[in-house]
N, C-alpha and C positions, 0 to 999 in steps of 0.2 A: 933128707929130700934128694931125690935123684936129679942129676944134672942131664938135661935133654940136649942132644946134638940134633938140631932140626934142619940141617943143611939140605936134605934131599926128601923131605916129607915123611921120613920114618924117624921117630924120636927114640933115643936110647934110653927109654923108660919101660923096660920090659916088654917092648914090642908095641909101644903106642905109635899110632899113625896120626898125621894131621893133614888137614885140607884147608886151603884158603878159599873161602866161599863168598861169592859176591851177593849182596842183598839184592833180591829180585825187584824191589821197589826203588831203592836209593843208589845201588851200585857200590855201597861201602863194603869193604872187604873185612871179614872177620875170620879168625883161625878157629877151626873146629878140631879138637883133639878126640880121638877115638881109640880106646883100649878094649880088646875082647878077651874073655877067658880062653883057656885051651879047650879043645874038644868041640863037639857039636852043641848048638843051643837046645834048650828044651823044646818040647813040642809047641808051646805058645810063644817061644822066643826068650831071649835073655831079659831078666829084670834089668833096670838101668838106673843109674844115679847120673843126673844132669847137674853140672856144676858151672857157676859163674866164675869170673876172674880165672879162666882156664890156665893161663900162663903160670900163675902163682900156685895152683893147687894140683895139677894133674900129676906131677911127680910123686907128691906125698900120697895121693889117693892110690896110685898104681902100686907103691910100695906096700901101703896098708892092706890092699887086697891080696897081693902075692904072698904076704907074710901070714895071712889069717885064713883065706878061703880053702886052702889046700887041706886044712885040718878042722872040719866043721864040728867034730866032737868035742873039740876044746875051745872053740871060739863062737859056735853058733852062727857062723857067717858062711853063706853060700856064694858061688860064683855069680857075677853079673857084669854088665857092660858099663864102662865109664865114658861119659861124654862131657867134654868141657869146652866152653865158649870163651875165646880170648881174642887176641890181636896178632897180626904179623909182625912181632917184635921179639927180640931176645930177652927183653926185660920182663920182670914179674908183672908189671902193670903198664897200661897206657892211660895215665890219669886223665888226660883231656877227653879221650873218647869214652872212657868209663863213666865220667861224670854225666855225659849226655845219655848213654845207653841205659844205665842203671838208675837214673833219676826219673821217677814216674812223672807223668804230666800233672799239672801244667808246667812246672819248673820255673826257674829264675835264671838271671844272669849274674855272673860274679867276675871280679877282676881277674886279669890274666895270672897264671901261675908264675910267670917270670916277666921281667920287663921287656916290653916289645912284643909279647906273645899275644895270641888271640883271646878274646873274651871267652870265659868258661861259662857254658850253659848246661843246665839240667832239663829234664822234661822229655827226653827222647825214649822213655820206657815203652811206649806203644810200638815204636819202630822195632826195638829189640824183642819185644814179645812176639810180634808178627814173624820176625826172622827166626826166632827160637822155634815156634810152634808150627810154622808153615814151611820155610825154606829148609831148615836143618832137618826136620822130620822127613820131608820129602826126599832130600838128598840121601839120608841115612837108610831109607827104605830099600835102596839098592846096595847097601853095604852090609846090613845086619838085620836079622829078625829080632824084634823087641816085643816083650810081653806088654801089651797095652794096659793091663790091669796092675802092673808093678812099675810104675814110673815115679821117680823122686827128684826133687829139685833142692839144691843146696846153694845158699848165698851167704856171704860174710860182709858185714858193715853195710855199705850201699847195696851189695848184692843181697843182704838179708831184708833191707828195706824193699827192694824190687820183688823178692820172692813173696813177701807178705802182701804187697800191693797186687801181685798176679793172683795169689790165693783168693783175695777179696773180689777180684774182678773176672777171673777165669778159673773158678774152683775145679772145673772138670779137667784142667790141663794136666794135673799130676795127683797121685794119691797120697804121697808123703812129702811134707814140706819142712825143710830144715833151715832155720834163720839163725845164724850165729852173730852175736853182737850187733843186731839189726838197728839201723839208724832211725828208729821209730819217731823221734822228736824232730827230725830234719825238716826244715822249712815249716816251722810253726805247727808241727805234728799234724800235717794235712792227712797223713795216713788214716788217722782215727775217723776222719769223715767217711773213708771208704769202708771201714769196719762197721760203721752205723748202718750201711746199706747192705751188708753181707748177710746172706741167708743160707746157711749150710744144710738145711733141713733135708734129711734123707741121704746125705752124702757120707760115704765111709772114708773119712780123711783123718790123717795123723799129722800133727804139727809138733816139731821139736824147736824150742827156743833156747838159747844159751848165751852166756857172756863170761868174761874173765873176772876173777875176783877184784882186780885193780882197775875195773871199769865202773866201780861203784863210787862211793863218796870218799874214798882214800886213794892216796897215791901209792904206787908201788915203792918199796923201800929204797931202791936205787934212784927214785925221782925226787925224794923228799928234800934233799939239801941243795938241789940245783936252782939256778937263777930263775928258771920259768916255773918254779913250783906253784907260786900264787896264781899264775895264769892258768895252769893246768886244772887247779882245783875249781876255779871260777868256770872253766869250760865244762867240767863234770856236772856242775850244778844245772847247766843248760841241757846237756845231752842225756843224762840220767840213764844210761844204757842199761844197767842191771835193773833198776826199778821198772823202767818202761817194758822191758822184755818179760820180766816176771809178771807184771800186771797183765800184759797181752795174753800170756799163757792161761792165766786165771779167767780172763774174759772169754777165751775161745773154749776152754773147758766147760764154762757155764753155758755155752751155746751148743753143747753136745759133741764137740770134737774131742778126739783123743789128743789132748794138748798137754805138754809138760815144758818145765823150765829147769835147766841145769846150770849151776855155777861152777866154773872150773877154777880150782885153787891155784894161786900165785901165777896168774896169767894176766897180761896186758891186752889191749885191743888188737895188737898185731901178733904177740907171741901165742895167743889163743888159737891161731889159724890151724896149725897141723893137729892139735888136739880136737878141734871142731871137725876137721875133715875126717879124721878117724871115727868120730862118733856118727858122722853122716853115712859112712860105710856100714856101720851097724844098723842104723835106722833103715837103710835102703835094702839090706841083704840079709837081715836076721831070718833064720829058718823058722822060728816060732817065738 
């Protein structure tokens, strides 16, 4: 993964730029990363892959694009724009803000991450959706021409939950939806209620769901003899990441969408991220 030097608004990730953009409704500042291919855009504009958890994924995504899109005969991947939404921090994540932004409504309150810290809240997904679909798109309209018919969204974990919720509530927002290790069972599987009201009739949509092998009902080999092994196994029974994602893909396929599930061998919930980002590149920019 590339290491980004973001001191002056230009990241050393193959020419990535970033912009700290204030939310037009709340004033909250989020960081928008933008990477554009070399040369002029096609007549309809660049196809684009939008990504959540931008700080954690932008370097990997840029490296994957630069390594593959220059040789389409060997990779079947063409050039496209990368847009990632994150926060003004040098860290991979801002867990506190992420919980709010990527947790779809109604949300709940949780104990602080650390003693003396603020209460953690979820449920701000509608704010994030408006920022993404209105503020960022309006801002980028002056930066780059994008093909409105080839827009994709990628999210991992909470980001995958957010992506599926947005699919069910705003299916017109993107054409391709990529949810890696989505937290489908979060907060008593409330997402399934949105699925029940989802009607994709007549929409040409693709959905790619995935998870790592060690997100199923077994621990990774390096986890099996550790003190927290029993607790981890119990948690897996609650989250059911692999089973829930596989079942979601099947249900969406039955509804007429081009939906698939992929299991990534020998990966955990976090180690799967680079693999999933690379697959998102393929989903968004395959030539046929």
